[in-house]
LUMLORO-273876 format. One record per residue (C-alpha): x, y, z; chain. Coordinates in nm, 2 decimals. Layout:
BEGIN
   east  north     up chain
      X      Y      Z     A
...
END
This chain:
BEGIN
   east  north     up chain
   2.46   1.06  -1.01     A
   2.46   0.71  -0.87     A
   2.25   0.44  -1.03     A
   2.07   0.20  -0.80     A
   2.05  -0.17  -0.88     A
   1.69  -0.27  -0.95     A
   1.58  -0.61  -0.82     A
   1.27  -0.77  -0.98     A
   1.00  -0.83  -0.72     A
   0.67  -1.03  -0.76     A
   0.35  -0.87  -0.62     A
   0.03  -1.06  -0.60     A
  -0.28  -0.84  -0.68     A
  -0.63  -0.96  -0.76     A
  -0.69  -0.96  -1.13     A
  -0.99  -0.72  -1.14     A
  -0.81  -0.48  -0.89     A
  -0.50  -0.48  -1.10     A
  -0.70  -0.40  -1.41     A
  -0.88  -0.11  -1.24     A
  -0.55   0.03  -1.10     A
  -0.37   0.00  -1.43     A
  -0.66   0.17  -1.61     A
  -0.65   0.47  -1.37     A
  -0.27   0.48  -1.36     A
  -0.26   0.48  -1.74     A
  -0.49   0.78  -1.74     A
  -0.24   0.98  -1.53     A
   0.06   0.86  -1.72     A
   0.20   0.61  -1.47     A
   0.26   0.24  -1.50     A
   0.17   0.01  -1.20     A
   0.54  -0.05  -1.15     A
   0.61   0.32  -1.14     A
   0.33   0.38  -0.89     A
   0.45   0.10  -0.66     A
   0.80   0.24  -0.67     A
   0.66   0.58  -0.58     A
   0.46   0.44  -0.29     A
   0.75   0.24  -0.16     A
   0.98   0.55  -0.19     A
   0.73   0.75   0.01     A
   0.71   0.48   0.28     A
   1.09   0.49   0.32     A
   1.12   0.88   0.30     A
   0.83   0.96   0.53     A
   0.87   0.66   0.76     A
   0.50   0.60   0.75     A
   0.24   0.45   0.52     A
   0.15   0.72   0.26     A
  -0.22   0.70   0.31     A
  -0.46   0.66   0.60     A
  -0.56   0.31   0.71     A
  -0.89   0.31   0.89     A
  -0.98   0.02   1.12     A
  -1.32  -0.14   1.16     A
  -1.57   0.07   1.35     A
  -1.61  -0.05   1.70     A
  -1.94  -0.23   1.77     A
  -2.12  -0.06   2.06     A
  -2.17  -0.27   2.37     A
  -2.52  -0.33   2.51     A
  -2.53  -0.03   2.74     A
  -2.42   0.20   2.46     A
  -2.68   0.05   2.22     A
  -2.95   0.11   2.48     A
  -2.84   0.47   2.53     A
  -2.84   0.53   2.15     A
  -3.20   0.38   2.12     A
  -3.33   0.60   2.40     A
  -3.16   0.91   2.26     A
  -3.32   0.85   1.92     A
  -3.65   0.78   2.08     A
  -3.63   1.12   2.25     A
  -3.53   1.29   1.92     A
  -3.83   1.13   1.74     A
  -4.07   1.22   2.02     A
  -4.15   0.86   2.10     A
  -4.04   0.91   2.46     A
  -4.09   1.23   2.64     A
  -3.77   1.41   2.73     A
  -3.83   1.47   3.10     A
  -3.46   1.53   3.18     A
  -3.40   1.85   3.36     A
  -3.22   2.13   3.18     A
  -3.00   2.40   3.33     A
  -2.90   2.75   3.21     A
  -2.58   2.76   3.41     A
  -2.36   2.56   3.64     A
  -2.51   2.71   3.95     A
  -2.86   2.57   3.86     A
  -2.70   2.23   3.80     A
  -2.52   2.24   4.14     A
  -2.84   2.34   4.32     A
  -3.03   2.05   4.15     A
  -2.76   1.80   4.25     A
  -2.75   1.93   4.61     A
  -3.13   1.89   4.63     A
  -3.11   1.52   4.52     A
END
């Protein structure tokens, strides 16, 4: 079995966040150092970040916001829903041909 050389590394973590992480890791029998080693090892082995990163939700543009407001108004009964409805594609095609 080969032994890898361990090189000290400094990681900056907000104090409160470090305390919360350490408290949780202690409860599952891991040190912060062990956890960071596990996370880095998974990064290398899987060639991906070992958890999902979710970006900011996109802010709807003006047209989308208007459509959302109108749809909600229809759902709440504030605006009448006078949109035609169709039971099958043939009815839709007939309606479009008439227009």
